[in-house]
N, CA, C and O atoms as CSV, one atom per row, in Angstrom:
chain,resi,resn,atom,element,x,y,z
A,1,MET,N,N,-44.905,55.576,-19.894
A,1,MET,CA,C,-45.707,54.677,-19.091
A,1,MET,C,C,-47.182,55.090,-19.076
A,1,MET,O,O,-48.064,54.259,-19.290
A,2,PHE,N,N,-47.445,56.371,-18.823
A,2,PHE,CA,C,-48.815,56.862,-18.801
A,2,PHE,C,C,-49.013,57.938,-19.867
A,2,PHE,O,O,-49.933,58.749,-19.765
A,3,HIS,N,N,-48.185,57.951,-20.854
A,3,HIS,CA,C,-48.193,58.947,-21.917
A,3,HIS,C,C,-49.588,59.111,-22.507
A,3,HIS,O,O,-50.204,58.137,-22.942
A,4,ASN,N,N,-50.076,60.326,-22.520
A,4,ASN,CA,C,-51.328,60.699,-23.168
A,4,ASN,C,C,-52.575,60.059,-22.537
A,4,ASN,O,O,-53.579,59.866,-23.223
A,5,CYS,N,N,-52.519,59.731,-21.249
A,5,CYS,CA,C,-53.691,59.188,-20.541
A,5,CYS,C,C,-54.535,60.374,-20.082
A,5,CYS,O,O,-54.478,60.771,-18.918
A,6,LYS,N,N,-55.298,60.920,-20.976
A,6,LYS,CA,C,-56.029,62.160,-20.722
A,6,LYS,C,C,-57.096,62.041,-19.648
A,6,LYS,O,O,-57.490,63.060,-19.080
A,7,SER,N,N,-57.584,60.838,-19.343
A,7,SER,CA,C,-58.610,60.685,-18.314
A,7,SER,C,C,-58.013,60.339,-16.943
A,7,SER,O,O,-58.747,60.278,-15.957
A,8,LEU,N,N,-56.724,60.117,-16.866
A,8,LEU,CA,C,-56.064,59.808,-15.597
A,8,LEU,C,C,-56.092,61.039,-14.708
A,8,LEU,O,O,-55.527,62.072,-15.069
A,9,SER,N,N,-56.748,60.948,-13.539
A,9,SER,CA,C,-56.855,62.116,-12.662
A,9,SER,C,C,-55.998,62.007,-11.412
A,9,SER,O,O,-55.583,63.025,-10.859
A,10,ASP,N,N,-55.726,60.792,-10.958
A,10,ASP,CA,C,-54.797,60.630,-9.844
A,10,ASP,C,C,-54.073,59.300,-9.994
A,10,ASP,O,O,-54.551,58.387,-10.667
A,11,ILE,N,N,-52.928,59.210,-9.362
A,11,ILE,CA,C,-52.117,58.005,-9.510
A,11,ILE,C,C,-51.919,57.292,-8.178
A,11,ILE,O,O,-50.935,56.576,-7.989
A,12,SER,N,N,-52.860,57.493,-7.255
A,12,SER,CA,C,-52.739,56.891,-5.933
A,12,SER,C,C,-52.669,55.366,-5.999
A,12,SER,O,O,-52.047,54.745,-5.137
A,13,ALA,N,N,-53.283,54.762,-6.985
A,13,ALA,CA,C,-53.233,53.303,-7.126
A,13,ALA,C,C,-51.818,52.811,-7.444
A,13,ALA,O,O,-51.527,51.622,-7.310
A,14,ASN,N,N,-50.957,53.709,-7.857
A,14,ASN,CA,C,-49.579,53.348,-8.217
A,14,ASN,C,C,-48.562,53.777,-7.172
A,14,ASN,O,O,-47.360,53.782,-7.438
A,15,GLN,N,N,-49.032,54.133,-5.998
A,15,GLN,CA,C,-48.110,54.675,-4.999
A,15,GLN,C,C,-47.069,53.673,-4.524
A,15,GLN,O,O,-46.013,54.093,-4.050
A,16,ASN,N,N,-47.309,52.391,-4.624
A,16,ASN,CA,C,-46.341,51.395,-4.162
A,16,ASN,C,C,-45.543,50.764,-5.293
A,16,ASN,O,O,-44.922,49.718,-5.108
A,17,LYS,N,N,-45.557,51.386,-6.447
A,17,LYS,CA,C,-44.769,50.882,-7.576
A,17,LYS,C,C,-43.286,50.908,-7.212
A,17,LYS,O,O,-42.794,51.866,-6.616
A,18,ASN,N,N,-42.594,49.848,-7.577
A,18,ASN,CA,C,-41.155,49.800,-7.358
A,18,ASN,C,C,-40.475,50.274,-8.642
A,18,ASN,O,O,-40.381,49.530,-9.618
A,19,VAL,N,N,-40.014,51.495,-8.626
A,19,VAL,CA,C,-39.328,52.064,-9.784
A,19,VAL,C,C,-37.866,52.366,-9.440
A,19,VAL,O,O,-37.210,53.161,-10.114
A,20,SER,N,N,-37.372,51.726,-8.393
A,20,SER,CA,C,-36.032,52.043,-7.875
A,20,SER,C,C,-34.911,51.754,-8.865
A,20,SER,O,O,-33.833,52.338,-8.753
A,21,ASN,N,N,-35.136,50.881,-9.819
A,21,ASN,CA,C,-34.108,50.601,-10.831
A,21,ASN,C,C,-34.273,51.458,-12.074
A,21,ASN,O,O,-33.475,51.363,-13.006
A,22,GLY,N,N,-35.294,52.287,-12.094
A,22,GLY,CA,C,-35.556,53.118,-13.266
A,22,GLY,C,C,-34.485,54.168,-13.487
A,22,GLY,O,O,-34.040,54.822,-12.544
A,23,LEU,N,N,-34.078,54.325,-14.721
A,23,LEU,CA,C,-33.087,55.328,-15.097
A,23,LEU,C,C,-33.713,56.472,-15.888
A,23,LEU,O,O,-33.307,57.627,-15.762
A,24,ASP,N,N,-34.692,56.136,-16.692
A,24,ASP,CA,C,-35.254,57.097,-17.637
A,24,ASP,C,C,-36.744,57.282,-17.377
A,24,ASP,O,O,-37.538,56.370,-17.608
A,25,PHE,N,N,-37.121,58.464,-16.896
A,25,PHE,CA,C,-38.510,58.781,-16.593
A,25,PHE,C,C,-39.072,59.797,-17.589
A,25,PHE,O,O,-40.056,60.481,-17.309
A,26,GLU,N,N,-38.440,59.880,-18.736
A,26,GLU,CA,C,-38.848,60.844,-19.756
A,26,GLU,C,C,-40.293,60.618,-20.200
A,26,GLU,O,O,-40.697,59.495,-20.504
A,27,ALA,N,N,-41.048,61.688,-20.230
A,27,ALA,CA,C,-42.426,61.724,-20.741
A,27,ALA,C,C,-43.363,60.755,-20.023
A,27,ALA,O,O,-44.372,60.340,-20.595
A,28,MET,N,N,-43.054,60.396,-18.809
A,28,MET,CA,C,-43.841,59.401,-18.081
A,28,MET,C,C,-45.312,59.793,-17.943
A,28,MET,O,O,-46.194,58.948,-18.096
A,29,PHE,N,N,-45.576,61.053,-17.658
A,29,PHE,CA,C,-46.953,61.512,-17.485
A,29,PHE,C,C,-47.300,62.645,-18.453
A,29,PHE,O,O,-48.192,63.446,-18.174
A,30,ILE,N,N,-46.619,62.714,-19.558
A,30,ILE,CA,C,-46.849,63.797,-20.510
A,30,ILE,C,C,-48.263,63.697,-21.103
A,30,ILE,O,O,-48.748,62.605,-21.396
A,31,TYR,N,N,-48.894,64.821,-21.269
A,31,TYR,CA,C,-50.246,64.957,-21.829
A,31,TYR,C,C,-51.342,64.301,-20.985
A,31,TYR,O,O,-52.419,64.010,-21.504
A,32,CYS,N,N,-51.091,64.065,-19.714
A,32,CYS,CA,C,-52.140,63.556,-18.816
A,32,CYS,C,C,-52.885,64.768,-18.279
A,32,CYS,O,O,-52.744,65.121,-17.108
A,33,SER,N,N,-53.662,65.394,-19.117
A,33,SER,CA,C,-54.243,66.710,-18.843
A,33,SER,C,C,-55.244,66.746,-17.694
A,33,SER,O,O,-55.547,67.832,-17.200
A,34,SER,N,N,-55.767,65.615,-17.251
A,34,SER,CA,C,-56.702,65.595,-16.126
A,34,SER,C,C,-56.023,65.285,-14.802
A,34,SER,O,O,-56.655,65.353,-13.748
A,35,LEU,N,N,-54.753,64.949,-14.848
A,35,LEU,CA,C,-54.035,64.560,-13.630
A,35,LEU,C,C,-53.844,65.764,-12.724
A,35,LEU,O,O,-53.156,66.720,-13.083
A,36,SER,N,N,-54.452,65.713,-11.555
A,36,SER,CA,C,-54.317,66.804,-10.595
A,36,SER,C,C,-53.764,66.308,-9.269
A,36,SER,O,O,-53.262,67.109,-8.480
A,37,ASP,N,N,-53.843,65.020,-9.005
A,37,ASP,CA,C,-53.366,64.465,-7.743
A,37,ASP,C,C,-52.182,63.549,-8.014
A,37,ASP,O,O,-52.338,62.461,-8.567
A,38,ILE,N,N,-50.993,64.004,-7.618
A,38,ILE,CA,C,-49.789,63.197,-7.835
A,38,ILE,C,C,-49.234,62.665,-6.522
A,38,ILE,O,O,-48.056,62.314,-6.449
A,39,ASN,N,N,-50.064,62.600,-5.480
A,39,ASN,CA,C,-49.612,62.102,-4.179
A,39,ASN,C,C,-49.073,60.682,-4.254
A,39,ASN,O,O,-48.273,60.286,-3.406
A,40,GLY,N,N,-49.487,59.917,-5.235
A,40,GLY,CA,C,-48.968,58.573,-5.412
A,40,GLY,C,C,-47.470,58.535,-5.681
A,40,GLY,O,O,-46.832,57.497,-5.502
A,41,LEU,N,N,-46.906,59.658,-6.108
A,41,LEU,CA,C,-45.463,59.718,-6.380
A,41,LEU,C,C,-44.630,59.923,-5.110
A,41,LEU,O,O,-43.411,59.759,-5.127
A,42,LYS,N,N,-45.281,60.274,-4.040
A,42,LYS,CA,C,-44.587,60.601,-2.793
A,42,LYS,C,C,-43.629,59.503,-2.346
A,42,LYS,O,O,-42.554,59.802,-1.827
A,43,SER,N,N,-43.994,58.251,-2.534
A,43,SER,CA,C,-43.163,57.141,-2.058
A,43,SER,C,C,-42.281,56.530,-3.145
A,43,SER,O,O,-41.575,55.555,-2.889
A,44,TRP,N,N,-42.314,57.085,-4.343
A,44,TRP,CA,C,-41.494,56.525,-5.419
A,44,TRP,C,C,-40.013,56.806,-5.181
A,44,TRP,O,O,-39.625,57.916,-4.816
A,45,ASN,N,N,-39.202,55.785,-5.396
A,45,ASN,CA,C,-37.756,55.918,-5.286
A,45,ASN,C,C,-37.202,56.066,-6.703
A,45,ASN,O,O,-37.071,55.087,-7.438
A,46,VAL,N,N,-36.884,57.288,-7.065
A,46,VAL,CA,C,-36.340,57.564,-8.401
A,46,VAL,C,C,-34.870,57.969,-8.311
A,46,VAL,O,O,-34.344,58.657,-9.186
A,47,SER,N,N,-34.219,57.528,-7.233
A,47,SER,CA,C,-32.844,57.965,-6.956
A,47,SER,C,C,-31.839,57.543,-8.017
A,47,SER,O,O,-30.762,58.135,-8.092
A,48,ASN,N,N,-32.140,56.553,-8.835
A,48,ASN,CA,C,-31.239,56.155,-9.916
A,48,ASN,C,C,-31.562,56.858,-11.228
A,48,ASN,O,O,-30.828,56.722,-12.207
A,49,GLY,N,N,-32.644,57.597,-11.246
A,49,GLY,CA,C,-33.077,58.267,-12.473
A,49,GLY,C,C,-32.119,59.350,-12.925
A,49,GLY,O,O,-31.614,60.126,-12.114
A,50,ASN,N,N,-31.872,59.399,-14.226
A,50,ASN,CA,C,-31.016,60.454,-14.764
A,50,ASN,C,C,-31.746,61.335,-15.773
A,50,ASN,O,O,-31.293,62.440,-16.070
A,51,ASN,N,N,-32.867,60.858,-16.301
A,51,ASN,CA,C,-33.587,61.626,-17.308
A,51,ASN,C,C,-35.019,61.879,-16.837
A,51,ASN,O,O,-35.825,60.955,-16.726
A,52,PHE,N,N,-35.318,63.151,-16.563
A,52,PHE,CA,C,-36.652,63.547,-16.116
A,52,PHE,C,C,-37.309,64.489,-17.135
A,52,PHE,O,O,-38.257,65.204,-16.810
A,53,CYS,N,N,-36.806,64.480,-18.336
A,53,CYS,CA,C,-37.313,65.330,-19.407
A,53,CYS,C,C,-38.797,65.050,-19.653
A,53,CYS,O,O,-39.191,63.894,-19.808
A,54,HIS,N,N,-39.602,66.081,-19.690
A,54,HIS,CA,C,-41.050,65.995,-19.974
A,54,HIS,C,C,-41.842,65.179,-18.953
A,54,HIS,O,O,-43.011,64.890,-19.206
A,55,THR,N,N,-41.272,64.799,-17.826
A,55,THR,CA,C,-41.956,63.890,-16.906
A,55,THR,C,C,-43.365,64.335,-16.564
A,55,THR,O,O,-44.293,63.528,-16.623
A,56,LEU,N,N,-43.547,65.588,-16.210
A,56,LEU,CA,C,-44.849,66.095,-15.781
A,56,LEU,C,C,-45.315,67.236,-16.668
A,56,LEU,O,O,-45.994,68.145,-16.190
A,57,SER,N,N,-44.976,67.212,-17.915
A,57,SER,CA,C,-45.300,68.345,-18.782
A,57,SER,C,C,-46.664,68.222,-19.441
A,57,SER,O,O,-47.222,67.134,-19.578
A,58,TRP,N,N,-47.177,69.371,-19.842
A,58,TRP,CA,C,-48.469,69.544,-20.489
A,58,TRP,C,C,-49.627,69.169,-19.577
A,58,TRP,O,O,-50.594,68.536,-20.001
A,59,TYR,N,N,-49.509,69.570,-18.324
A,59,TYR,CA,C,-50.581,69.367,-17.347
A,59,TYR,C,C,-51.436,70.606,-17.303
A,59,TYR,O,O,-50.923,71.700,-17.068
A,60,SER,N,N,-52.692,70.469,-17.517
A,60,SER,CA,C,-53.562,71.627,-17.364
A,60,SER,C,C,-54.212,71.642,-15.991
A,60,SER,O,O,-54.829,72.642,-15.622
A,61,SER,N,N,-54.093,70.563,-15.221
A,61,SER,CA,C,-54.761,70.468,-13.923
A,61,SER,C,C,-53.809,70.430,-12.737
A,61,SER,O,O,-54.266,70.496,-11.596
A,62,LEU,N,N,-52.517,70.327,-12.959
A,62,LEU,CA,C,-51.562,70.181,-11.866
A,62,LEU,C,C,-51.362,71.504,-11.134
A,62,LEU,O,O,-50.931,72.494,-11.727
A,63,ILE,N,N,-51.681,71.511,-9.836
A,63,ILE,CA,C,-51.525,72.698,-9.002
A,63,ILE,C,C,-50.587,72.409,-7.838
A,63,ILE,O,O,-49.710,73.215,-7.528
A,64,ASP,N,N,-50.770,71.270,-7.202
A,64,ASP,CA,C,-50.073,70.926,-5.966
A,64,ASP,C,C,-48.982,69.892,-6.237
A,64,ASP,O,O,-49.268,68.783,-6.688
A,65,ILE,N,N,-47.726,70.262,-5.957
A,65,ILE,CA,C,-46.617,69.327,-6.178
A,65,ILE,C,C,-45.907,68.971,-4.875
A,65,ILE,O,O,-44.740,68.580,-4.882
A,66,ARG,N,N,-46.615,69.109,-3.764
A,66,ARG,CA,C,-46.016,68.758,-2.466
A,66,ARG,C,C,-45.502,67.327,-2.436
A,66,ARG,O,O,-44.536,67.042,-1.729
A,67,ALA,N,N,-46.114,66.430,-3.176
A,67,ALA,CA,C,-45.690,65.030,-3.205
A,67,ALA,C,C,-44.257,64.877,-3.704
A,67,ALA,O,O,-43.623,63.852,-3.452
A,68,LEU,N,N,-43.750,65.866,-4.397
A,68,LEU,CA,C,-42.397,65.790,-4.960
A,68,LEU,C,C,-41.333,66.372,-4.039
A,68,LEU,O,O,-40.151,66.374,-4.383
A,69,GLN,N,N,-41.731,66.853,-2.898
A,69,GLN,CA,C,-40.831,67.555,-1.986
A,69,GLN,C,C,-39.578,66.751,-1.655
A,69,GLN,O,O,-38.484,67.315,-1.647
A,70,ASN,N,N,-39.699,65.470,-1.386
A,70,ASN,CA,C,-38.551,64.650,-0.989
A,70,ASN,C,C,-38.038,63.753,-2.106
A,70,ASN,O,O,-37.285,62.812,-1.858
A,71,LEU,N,N,-38.441,64.043,-3.318
A,71,LEU,CA,C,-37.986,63.251,-4.461
A,71,LEU,C,C,-36.474,63.376,-4.597
A,71,LEU,O,O,-35.940,64.486,-4.599
A,72,ASN,N,N,-35.790,62.260,-4.711
A,72,ASN,CA,C,-34.336,62.272,-4.849
A,72,ASN,C,C,-33.991,62.219,-6.336
A,72,ASN,O,O,-33.991,61.155,-6.954
A,73,ALA,N,N,-33.703,63.371,-6.881
A,73,ALA,CA,C,-33.334,63.469,-8.294
A,73,ALA,C,C,-31.861,63.821,-8.443
A,73,ALA,O,O,-31.459,64.424,-9.438
A,74,SER,N,N,-31.066,63.447,-7.461
A,74,SER,CA,C,-29.661,63.880,-7.421
A,74,SER,C,C,-28.808,63.342,-8.567
A,74,SER,O,O,-27.783,63.942,-8.889
A,75,LYS,N,N,-29.192,62.245,-9.184
A,75,LYS,CA,C,-28.440,61.720,-10.331
A,75,LYS,C,C,-28.976,62.262,-11.651
A,75,LYS,O,O,-28.432,61.977,-12.718
A,76,GLY,N,N,-30.027,63.030,-11.569
A,76,GLY,CA,C,-30.642,63.572,-12.776
A,76,GLY,C,C,-29.744,64.539,-13.512
A,76,GLY,O,O,-29.109,65.398,-12.900
A,77,ASN,N,N,-29.690,64.403,-14.819
A,77,ASN,CA,C,-28.922,65.352,-15.620
A,77,ASN,C,C,-29.797,66.091,-16.615
A,77,ASN,O,O,-29.407,67.146,-17.115
A,78,ASN,N,N,-30.981,65.551,-16.912
A,78,ASN,CA,C,-31.852,66.178,-17.894
A,78,ASN,C,C,-33.206,66.498,-17.265
A,78,ASN,O,O,-34.003,65.601,-16.989
A,79,PHE,N,N,-33.454,67.780,-17.043
A,79,PHE,CA,C,-34.714,68.246,-16.475
A,79,PHE,C,C,-35.500,69.071,-17.490
A,79,PHE,O,O,-36.432,69.794,-17.138
A,80,LYS,N,N,-35.113,68.950,-18.734
A,80,LYS,CA,C,-35.738,69.733,-19.807
A,80,LYS,C,C,-37.258,69.539,-19.799
A,80,LYS,O,O,-37.757,68.414,-19.799
A,81,GLU,N,N,-37.970,70.649,-19.792
A,81,GLU,CA,C,-39.427,70.677,-19.909
A,81,GLU,C,C,-40.132,69.800,-18.874
A,81,GLU,O,O,-41.232,69.314,-19.139
A,82,MET,N,N,-39.534,69.589,-17.711
A,82,MET,CA,C,-40.133,68.722,-16.697
A,82,MET,C,C,-41.531,69.183,-16.296
A,82,MET,O,O,-42.433,68.361,-16.137
A,83,PHE,N,N,-41.713,70.479,-16.134
A,83,PHE,CA,C,-43.015,71.043,-15.773
A,83,PHE,C,C,-43.525,71.953,-16.892
A,83,PHE,O,O,-44.241,72.921,-16.635
A,84,TYR,N,N,-43.161,71.646,-18.102
A,84,TYR,CA,C,-43.504,72.467,-19.256
A,84,TYR,C,C,-45.015,72.629,-19.384
A,84,TYR,O,O,-45.760,71.649,-19.357
A,85,ASN,N,N,-45.447,73.849,-19.520
A,85,ASN,CA,C,-46.842,74.206,-19.750
A,85,ASN,C,C,-47.783,73.792,-18.614
A,85,ASN,O,O,-48.968,73.552,-18.846
A,86,CYS,N,N,-47.264,73.708,-17.401
A,86,CYS,CA,C,-48.115,73.472,-16.231
A,86,CYS,C,C,-48.651,74.835,-15.815
A,86,CYS,O,O,-48.177,75.428,-14.846
A,87,SER,N,N,-49.617,75.313,-16.535
A,87,SER,CA,C,-50.072,76.697,-16.419
A,87,SER,C,C,-50.768,77.031,-15.108
A,87,SER,O,O,-50.849,78.207,-14.754
A,88,LEU,N,N,-51.271,76.050,-14.378
A,88,LEU,CA,C,-51.919,76.315,-13.092
A,88,LEU,C,C,-50.946,76.207,-11.919
A,88,LEU,O,O,-51.274,76.599,-10.799
A,89,LEU,N,N,-49.781,75.690,-12.171
A,89,LEU,CA,C,-48.768,75.532,-11.132
A,89,LEU,C,C,-48.169,76.892,-10.799
A,89,LEU,O,O,-47.647,77.572,-11.682
A,90,TYR,N,N,-48.238,77.289,-9.551
A,90,TYR,CA,C,-47.696,78.587,-9.174
A,90,TYR,C,C,-46.756,78.517,-7.979
A,90,TYR,O,O,-45.948,79.427,-7.794
A,91,ASN,N,N,-46.831,77.480,-7.168
A,91,ASN,CA,C,-45.995,77.384,-5.982
A,91,ASN,C,C,-45.060,76.186,-6.130
A,91,ASN,O,O,-45.498,75.035,-6.124
A,92,ILE,N,N,-43.774,76.473,-6.261
A,92,ILE,CA,C,-42.799,75.400,-6.419
A,92,ILE,C,C,-41.824,75.331,-5.248
A,92,ILE,O,O,-40.748,74.745,-5.365
A,93,LYS,N,N,-42.201,75.927,-4.123
A,93,LYS,CA,C,-41.301,75.951,-2.966
A,93,LYS,C,C,-40.958,74.547,-2.482
A,93,LYS,O,O,-39.929,74.352,-1.835
A,94,GLU,N,N,-41.806,73.568,-2.788
A,94,GLU,CA,C,-41.543,72.190,-2.393
A,94,GLU,C,C,-40.282,71.628,-3.049
A,94,GLU,O,O,-39.728,70.632,-2.587
A,95,LEU,N,N,-39.842,72.258,-4.107
A,95,LEU,CA,C,-38.665,71.776,-4.829
A,95,LEU,C,C,-37.369,72.424,-4.353
A,95,LEU,O,O,-36.295,72.107,-4.865
A,96,GLN,N,N,-37.456,73.317,-3.392
A,96,GLN,CA,C,-36.286,74.109,-3.006
A,96,GLN,C,C,-35.110,73.283,-2.481
A,96,GLN,O,O,-33.969,73.739,-2.554
A,97,TYR,N,N,-35.356,72.095,-1.960
A,97,TYR,CA,C,-34.260,71.285,-1.421
A,97,TYR,C,C,-33.814,70.161,-2.358
A,97,TYR,O,O,-33.018,69.304,-1.974
A,98,TRP,N,N,-34.321,70.171,-3.561
A,98,TRP,CA,C,-33.871,69.168,-4.525
A,98,TRP,C,C,-32.387,69.351,-4.806
A,98,TRP,O,O,-31.894,70.475,-4.900
A,99,ASN,N,N,-31.683,68.236,-4.938
A,99,ASN,CA,C,-30.285,68.260,-5.342
A,99,ASN,C,C,-30.262,68.055,-6.856
A,99,ASN,O,O,-30.473,66.943,-7.341
A,100,VAL,N,N,-30.012,69.107,-7.582
A,100,VAL,CA,C,-29.955,69.045,-9.049
A,100,VAL,C,C,-28.545,69.368,-9.546
A,100,VAL,O,O,-28.358,69.822,-10.675
A,101,SER,N,N,-27.570,69.129,-8.688
A,101,SER,CA,C,-26.194,69.519,-9.004
A,101,SER,C,C,-25.609,68.783,-10.207
A,101,SER,O,O,-24.642,69.262,-10.799
A,102,ASN,N,N,-26.162,67.642,-10.581
A,102,ASN,CA,C,-25.694,66.921,-11.772
A,102,ASN,C,C,-26.427,67.353,-13.036
A,102,ASN,O,O,-26.085,66.923,-14.138
A,103,GLY,N,N,-27.417,68.186,-12.877
A,103,GLY,CA,C,-28.222,68.616,-14.016
A,103,GLY,C,C,-27.440,69.462,-15.005
A,103,GLY,O,O,-26.671,70.340,-14.614
A,104,ASN,N,N,-27.643,69.193,-16.295
A,104,ASN,CA,C,-27.005,70.019,-17.317
A,104,ASN,C,C,-28.030,70.671,-18.244
A,104,ASN,O,O,-27.713,71.647,-18.924
A,105,ASN,N,N,-29.262,70.138,-18.280
A,105,ASN,CA,C,-30.274,70.718,-19.158
A,105,ASN,C,C,-31.514,71.083,-18.346
A,105,ASN,O,O,-32.225,70.213,-17.842
A,106,PHE,N,N,-31.755,72.383,-18.232
A,106,PHE,CA,C,-32.905,72.902,-17.492
A,106,PHE,C,C,-33.828,73.705,-18.420
A,106,PHE,O,O,-34.701,74.439,-17.955
A,107,SER,N,N,-33.629,73.560,-19.712
A,107,SER,CA,C,-34.388,74.379,-20.665
A,107,SER,C,C,-35.890,74.120,-20.551
A,107,SER,O,O,-36.337,72.980,-20.425
A,108,TYR,N,N,-36.638,75.193,-20.599
A,108,TYR,CA,C,-38.106,75.171,-20.555
A,108,TYR,C,C,-38.671,74.471,-19.318
A,108,TYR,O,O,-39.854,74.131,-19.306
A,109,MET,N,N,-37.884,74.251,-18.305
A,109,MET,CA,C,-38.326,73.475,-17.153
A,109,MET,C,C,-39.602,74.021,-16.524
A,109,MET,O,O,-40.508,73.264,-16.179
A,110,PHE,N,N,-39.664,75.341,-16.379
A,110,PHE,CA,C,-40.825,75.988,-15.756
A,110,PHE,C,C,-41.374,77.073,-16.670
A,110,PHE,O,O,-41.674,78.169,-16.195
A,111,ASN,N,N,-41.512,76.815,-17.924
A,111,ASN,CA,C,-41.827,77.867,-18.884
A,111,ASN,C,C,-43.116,78.615,-18.585
A,111,ASN,O,O,-43.259,79.756,-19.024
A,112,ALA,N,N,-44.057,78.028,-17.861
A,112,ALA,CA,C,-45.337,78.694,-17.599
A,112,ALA,C,C,-45.326,79.477,-16.287
A,112,ALA,O,O,-46.358,80.010,-15.876
A,113,LEU,N,N,-44.189,79.550,-15.639
A,113,LEU,CA,C,-44.076,80.279,-14.373
A,113,LEU,C,C,-43.342,81.589,-14.579
A,113,LEU,O,O,-42.541,81.729,-15.503
A,114,SER,N,N,-43.620,82.533,-13.718
A,114,SER,CA,C,-42.898,83.792,-13.786
A,114,SER,C,C,-41.936,83.948,-12.612
A,114,SER,O,O,-41.080,84.832,-12.630
A,115,ASP,N,N,-42.064,83.103,-11.595
A,115,ASP,CA,C,-41.238,83.257,-10.401
A,115,ASP,C,C,-40.690,81.900,-9.967
A,115,ASP,O,O,-41.449,81.006,-9.593
A,116,ILE,N,N,-39.374,81.755,-10.020
A,116,ILE,CA,C,-38.727,80.540,-9.527
A,116,ILE,C,C,-37.766,80.880,-8.387
A,116,ILE,O,O,-36.800,80.156,-8.146
A,117,SER,N,N,-38.033,81.975,-7.697
A,117,SER,CA,C,-37.144,82.423,-6.621
A,117,SER,C,C,-37.015,81.405,-5.497
A,117,SER,O,O,-36.024,81.429,-4.768
A,118,ALA,N,N,-37.988,80.512,-5.334
A,118,ALA,CA,C,-37.901,79.478,-4.302
A,118,ALA,C,C,-36.723,78.540,-4.541
A,118,ALA,O,O,-36.305,77.821,-3.634
A,119,LEU,N,N,-36.191,78.548,-5.758
A,119,LEU,CA,C,-35.101,77.647,-6.123
A,119,LEU,C,C,-33.748,78.345,-6.109
A,119,LEU,O,O,-32.784,77.841,-6.686
A,120,GLN,N,N,-33.669,79.488,-5.463
A,120,GLN,CA,C,-32.449,80.290,-5.497
A,120,GLN,C,C,-31.222,79.582,-4.934
A,120,GLN,O,O,-30.098,79.978,-5.242
A,121,ASN,N,N,-31.403,78.551,-4.121
A,121,ASN,CA,C,-30.260,77.837,-3.555
A,121,ASN,C,C,-29.886,76.573,-4.329
A,121,ASN,O,O,-29.009,75.821,-3.904
A,122,TRP,N,N,-30.539,76.342,-5.449
A,122,TRP,CA,C,-30.170,75.192,-6.264
A,122,TRP,C,C,-28.740,75.356,-6.770
A,122,TRP,O,O,-28.334,76.447,-7.170
A,123,ASN,N,N,-27.989,74.271,-6.749
A,123,ASN,CA,C,-26.647,74.264,-7.328
A,123,ASN,C,C,-26.795,73.808,-8.783
A,123,ASN,O,O,-26.981,72.624,-9.062
A,124,VAL,N,N,-26.710,74.753,-9.680
A,124,VAL,CA,C,-26.839,74.453,-11.112
A,124,VAL,C,C,-25.522,74.726,-11.831
A,124,VAL,O,O,-25.505,75.075,-13.012
A,125,SER,N,N,-24.427,74.564,-11.106
A,125,SER,CA,C,-23.108,74.879,-11.666
A,125,SER,C,C,-22.724,73.981,-12.841
A,125,SER,O,O,-21.863,74.359,-13.636
A,126,ASN,N,N,-23.334,72.809,-12.972
A,126,ASN,CA,C,-23.060,71.932,-14.116
A,126,ASN,C,C,-24.026,72.179,-15.269
A,126,ASN,O,O,-23.948,71.523,-16.308
A,127,GLY,N,N,-24.918,73.110,-15.081
A,127,GLY,CA,C,-25.910,73.412,-16.107
A,127,GLY,C,C,-25.290,73.982,-17.368
A,127,GLY,O,O,-24.402,74.832,-17.311
A,128,GLU,N,N,-25.765,73.507,-18.501
A,128,GLU,CA,C,-25.301,73.973,-19.807
A,128,GLU,C,C,-26.407,74.655,-20.595
A,128,GLU,O,O,-26.136,75.533,-21.414
A,129,ASN,N,N,-27.654,74.256,-20.353
A,129,ASN,CA,C,-28.760,74.809,-21.121
A,129,ASN,C,C,-29.857,75.288,-20.174
A,129,ASN,O,O,-30.500,74.493,-19.488
A,130,PHE,N,N,-30.052,76.595,-20.152
A,130,PHE,CA,C,-31.087,77.223,-19.330
A,130,PHE,C,C,-32.087,77.984,-20.204
A,130,PHE,O,O,-32.848,78.813,-19.706
A,131,SER,N,N,-32.081,77.700,-21.492
A,131,SER,CA,C,-32.930,78.459,-22.395
A,131,SER,C,C,-34.402,78.339,-22.011
A,131,SER,O,O,-34.929,77.245,-21.806
A,132,TYR,N,N,-35.034,79.480,-21.923
A,132,TYR,CA,C,-36.463,79.577,-21.624
A,132,TYR,C,C,-36.870,78.816,-20.367
A,132,TYR,O,O,-37.983,78.295,-20.300
A,133,ILE,N,N,-35.996,78.744,-19.381
A,133,ILE,CA,C,-36.339,78.050,-18.139
A,133,ILE,C,C,-37.598,78.648,-17.518
A,133,ILE,O,O,-38.402,77.931,-16.923
A,134,VAL,N,N,-37.764,79.943,-17.656
A,134,VAL,CA,C,-38.981,80.631,-17.223
A,134,VAL,C,C,-39.448,81.483,-18.395
A,134,VAL,O,O,-38.706,82.325,-18.899
A,135,GLN,N,N,-40.664,81.260,-18.814
A,135,GLN,CA,C,-41.184,82.009,-19.959
A,135,GLN,C,C,-42.676,82.195,-19.751
A,135,GLN,O,O,-43.481,81.595,-20.463
A,136,LYS,N,N,-43.044,82.998,-18.809
A,136,LYS,CA,C,-44.461,83.238,-18.549
A,136,LYS,C,C,-45.044,83.958,-19.745
A,136,LYS,O,O,-44.525,84.989,-20.173
A,137,MET,N,N,-46.111,83.423,-20.276
A,137,MET,CA,C,-46.747,84.014,-21.438
A,137,MET,C,C,-47.963,84.812,-21.009
A,137,MET,O,O,-48.778,84.346,-20.213
A,138,PHE,N,N,-48.073,85.964,-21.517
A,138,PHE,CA,C,-49.236,86.805,-21.247
A,138,PHE,C,C,-50.001,87.020,-22.536
A,138,PHE,O,O,-49.428,87.424,-23.548
A,139,ILE,N,N,-51.277,86.752,-22.499
A,139,ILE,CA,C,-52.108,86.952,-23.675
A,139,ILE,C,C,-52.876,88.258,-23.498
A,139,ILE,O,O,-53.581,88.454,-22.508
A,140,ILE,N,N,-52.727,89.123,-24.451
A,140,ILE,CA,C,-53.395,90.435,-24.363
A,140,ILE,C,C,-54.575,90.451,-25.298
A,140,ILE,O,O,-55.280,91.457,-25.385
């Protein structure tokens, strides 16, 4: 939907979008490197969504994800690379109450983070792929 919109900095104009019938949110905001304000997502109903692969990946400006705190991703099964390469993102405690129990692919989900302890209560018992879920890179 907004794939590669490099000048998009906030999505507040889209806060009342009706996406309640959406099933596939893959790569929705991928490569939107200027996007730093995602508060417009706060009211989105994505409860029918099953694919969140790459949804918010390759963000160089994303720091605050509080807008996602109450996101209902309970039917989601694919979270692969959802926050891939979000190198400025450091606090993910807002995601601690997400229901990801249907998820089976979590690979590279938070590859730019070193600490996902806020998610220690996630039920990932259906998970099949956790490869590189956390892969903090250090450049020497």
